[in-house]
N, C-alpha and C positions, 0 to 999 in steps of 0.2 A: 789111218783111222778105219774103223769098221764100216761095213755096209750100212747105208741109210735107205730106208723105204719111205717113199712119199706117196700118200694117198691124194691123188689129184683132186678128188671131190672136196677134200678139206680146204683146198686153196680158195674155193669160192663159197665157203660156208655162209650160212644165213641167207642164201638165195637158192631158188629152185634150179637155176641153170647158169652156166658160165656165159659171160658176155664179152665179145671181142673188145668192146670199148673199155673194159676193165682189165685187160691183159697186163698192163704195167703193174697193177696191184698183185696179180697172181704171180708174176715174174719175181717181184720183190720178195713175196712170201716164200717162194721156192728157193731163191738164192740165199735168203736168210737161214734156211734150214740146212743147206749143203755146205755152209762154211766149214772148211777143214775136212770135208768128206772127199774120198777119192772114188768110191763106188756107190752108185745110186740106182735104186729100183723104183720106177714109176708104176703105180698100181691104182686100182679103184675106178669108180665111175667117173667118166669125163668125156667131153667131146674130142673127136680125133684132132681137130685143129689145135686144141690146147696141148695135147700130147706132142704134136709135131713142133709147135712153137717152143715148148719147154725143152725138147730134145735139142733144138737148134741153139737155144740159150745156154744149155749146159755143156755143149760141145766146146772143148778148150778150157772148161772150168773144172771138170772131173775127169778121171782117167777112164772110167767105164760107166756105161749106162745100159740098163736093162728095163724091159717091160715085163710085167707079170700079171696073169689073170688065171682064174680057175680053168678056163678053156684051153689056153695056150701053154700054160706053165711059164717058165722064164725064157724070154727071148732077148738075145743080145742085140742092142742097137748100135753101139760102138764100143771098142775096147782099145785104148792106147797104152795099155800096160806093156812095157817092153819085155816082161818075163813070161 
């Protein structure tokens, strides 16, 4: 399947900021989006803790994960693609 880009800020829509106590909701929204995807790019405004927890959650569920921002460009977080 093609690359999937997830805007982390959209996971906690309708609120001004993400809350650790609501992480399970964000996790479910993220996992619902990645079903069948092998390459995921996390982007958008969001707290560092949310990016880290999502990266941990996605490890073992997708082949490769990247972070992308206008400042850094694309940064590889992990890549388990054997090719």
